[in-house]
N, C-alpha and C positions, 0 to 999 in steps of 0.2 A: 498224237494229241493226248492230253491228260484228261481222263474221264472224271466224272463228278466224284466218284469214290476215292480216287487217288488224290484229288484236290483237297477233299475234306481231311484226308490223313495228313497231308502236308501242312494244312492250316492248323490242325490240332497239334502237330509236332512243334510248329513255330510258336504257338501259344505256350506250350509246356516249356520250351526252351527259354522264352522270354520271362516266364514266371520264375524258373530256376535261377536265371541271371539276376532278377530283382532280389530274390531271397539271398543269393550269395553276396550281392553288393551290400545289402542291409546288414548281413552278418559281419562282413569285414569292417563296416563303419562302426558297429557296436564294439567289436574287438579293439579297434584302434582307439575309440573314445575311452574304453575301459583302461587300456594301457596308459593313455595320456593322463587319466585321473590318478592311476597308481603312481606314475612318474611324478606328478605334481605333489602327491602326498609324500613321496620319498624326498623330493626337493625341500618341501616344507619341514620335514623331519630333520633333514640334514642342516637346514638353516637354523632350526631351533637348537641344534647341538653345537653350532659354531661358538667357540669360546668368546667370552665377553670382550677380551682384548681385540679380537678381530672386528667385532661390532663397533668398538670404539674407534678403530682405525678407519672404518667406513664413514663414521660420523666426522672424523677429523678430515678425511679427504673432501667431504662435502663442505666443511668449514674452510679448508684451504682453497677450494674452488671459488667460494664467495670472496675470500680475501684477495684472490688473484686479480680481480678487476672490480672497479667501482661501477656506478650506474652507466657511465659513458664508456666502459671497457678499459679504462686505464688503471693500472696497479697503483695502490695508495701507499705512500711512504710517509711516516711521521718523522719530522726532524725536530729535535729538542736541543736548543742552545742552552746548555747548563747554566744554572744560577740566574742572576738578574739584579734587580734593584736592591740596594742595601736595605735590610729589614729595619734599621734605625731611621731610615728616611720614609718608611711606609706608615701611613696612618692606620689605626685599628680598622677603619672602614675598608681600606685597601686590602689589608690582610684577610679580612673576612670574604671580600669579593674574590680574592685569589684562591680561596678554598682552605685557608688555614683555620684552626680552631684555637680557642683560648682554654688552656688547661688550668682550672682553678687550683688543683692540688700543687702544681708546679709554679703557678703564678706567671705564666708566660704563654706566648703564642707558638704554635708549631703544628705537627701532624704525627699520625701513628704510622709506624713502619710497615704494618701488615694489614691484610684483610683477614677476617675470620676464616678458618679452614673451609675450603670449598665454596667460598662466596666471592662476589666481585662488588666492590663499593661499600661493603659493610666493614668499617674499620674495627680492628680488634680491641682497641682501647685497653690494651695490656692483658687480654685474656682470649683464649680460643684460637691462637695462631700457632705457627710452627716454632716460634720462640727464637728464630735466628736473629741474634743481636751481636754487636761488637763486644769485645771483652769489657766487662764491668759496665756495659751499657744496658739499655732497656728498650721497650717498644716505642717509647716516646722520642721524638726528634724535634728539638727546639728550632724555630725558624732562623735564629741567629747562627746556628751551626753551618748554614749554607751561605753565609756572607763571604764575598770575595771582592777584591779590589779591581785589578785590571782584567781578570779572567773573563767576566761576562762579555766584554766587548770582543775579545778574541774568539770566544765561542760563537757569538752571533755572526761575526764576519764569515767564519767557516760555514756556518749553517746556511746563511743566505746564498753563498756561492754554490753549495751543494744543491739547494733548491733550484737555482737557476739552471744548472746543468741537468738535473733530473727532469725538469719540465721540458727541456729541449729534447730529451730522450723519450718523452711521451708519458712520463709518470705523473700522477697527481700527488701533490705535496701538501701536507698539513703541518703548519708550524706551531709548536707549543708556545713560543713567544716570538714577537717580531721586532721588539725594541728593548732597550735597557731600562725603560721605565716600567717594565713588567717583571714580576717574579712569581709565577704561578706555583701553587703547591703541586706535589707529585700526583695527587688525585686529579687535579685539573689538567696536568700535562698528559697523563695516560688516557684521559677521556677523549683525547684527539684520535684515538684508535677506533672511535665509534662515529658513525654518521650522526651529525648534529650533536655530538658529545653525549649521545643517549646510551649510557652504560647498561641499560636494561635490554638492549638488542645485542645481537652477535657482533663482535668486532669485525670491521671490514678492512682494516689496514693490513698490509702484508708484512711490514717490519717497522720497528721503532729504532731510530738512530739517535743516541744520546751523545752530544758532542761536548767534551770537556778538555781542559788542559791541566797538566800535572804541576806539582811543586814539591820541594823538599830536598833539593840538592842533586838531582839527577839530570839526565839528558836523553832525548829520543822519544819516539812515539810507541804507545802500547794500548792495550785494552784490558778491561776488567772481566775476568772469566766467571761464568756461573758454575756453581758446584754444590749448591745447597738443596734443601727441600722446598719446593714451591707448590703451593696448594690453591692459588687463586683460581676461581672458576673460569672455564673456557680455554685454558692453555693446552697446547698439544703435549702429548706424552714425551716427545723429544725436544721440549722447549729449550733446555739448557744446551743440548748438542747443536741444535740449529742456531741458537744465539752465538755460541762460540765460533762456529764455522763462518757465520756472516762477519763477525768482528775480526776474525783472523784475515779474511780477504781484504777488508777495508784497511786494516792496519798495514798490510803489505803494500797496497796501492798508495797509501799516504806516504810511507817511507820513500818509495821510489820517486814519487812526484815532488816531494818537498826537500829531500836531502837529509831529513831527520833519520837518525839511526832507528832500525826496527828492533824494538825490544820484545822480550818474551811477555806473555800475558801476566797480569797481576792477579794473583789468587788470594784466597783467604778473606774475601769481602763479599761473601754470598748473602750477607745480611742487608745489602743496599736496598733502599726502599723501592726503587724502580724494578729490581729483580723480583721483588715480592708483590708487585702490583701490576706490572705490564702484562697485557693479555696476549701479546704476539712476540715472535722472536725479536730480541733486542741486542743491538751492538752498543756497548758502553765504551766510548773511545776516550783515551787520555793522550791528546796530541801535543807533544813537546812539553817542555818545562818552562813555564812563563817566568820563573825566578832564575833561569839560566840565560845569561846575556846572549849567547850565540843562538840558542833555541828561540828566544824572544824575537831576535832579528828575523829569523826564518818565518816565525808565526806572523809577524807584522807584514812581511813582504810576499808571503806565499798563500794567502787565504784563497785566492782564486784557484791555484793549482791544487790545494788541499780539497776544496769543494769539488773540483772536477774528479779528483781521485776517489772521493767518497761515492760520487754518482757512478763512476765506472765500476767500482767494486760492487755496488748494489746490483748493477746490471749484470755483471759477471756471475754473481751468486745466483740470481734468479734464472739465468740462462742455463745453469747447470744443476738446479735443484727443483 
């Protein structure tokens, strides 16, 4: 039997052991918390030392995630059928409603090629931009320079076919114009990259597809490549590379589907308004030559195939990027 003296010793030893255990546990917790705080301070210090370029990449990834899906989870693609209603057939009211401005100095309607450096929606009005203009040209672009005869109808047919197939694939499509009675300014067209055309919010479109047809004595399908300095607000650092990669895939698909020859990209036109104003990667397509009889026959008979090829190319691009 354990006598009272022995029992007291055991109880005392147990109490001492328990106190030592509590002290040890508290000490370990304090040490761990101290190390965690030191680690957090180190992490904060490291983050503060991350180059600005990496921070920008993180912001761009966030922007790309937003562009990857609209409110209902579908990726948004803007389709722009180039040109439209002849300017000579538009009233001044129509021109103003379509986003064009009247230049008193030039005595004509038109629009400015660029936004001021680092802005979106603030037209340069000839000052404060990159200055990328065609040879002997200026920042001003008269509305009549965009007039075409049969091309608007060709572009619209291809655009509507692309819309149909993209929607079947699960994309959301916004059209810059839906009839040949329209001829929006470039400002109005690129506003389709924003929800409710609100250019004060972040762009939510994933890509902008500009559909044109060529002229001037050639044959085959091509695209216009980006290569200049683009400073509109909100664009990704690799805006030109992404745009060219997307356009190349589309051009290849169009050639295979239509029978048109696949031509090399058209360069030296970095001054184009859409390049200097579009907030998302842009594919600027020149599909066939409408002044070439054989190309025109293919364009008139193959709009459904061309639209399908555009949709497939877009899907291919986003599956791999």
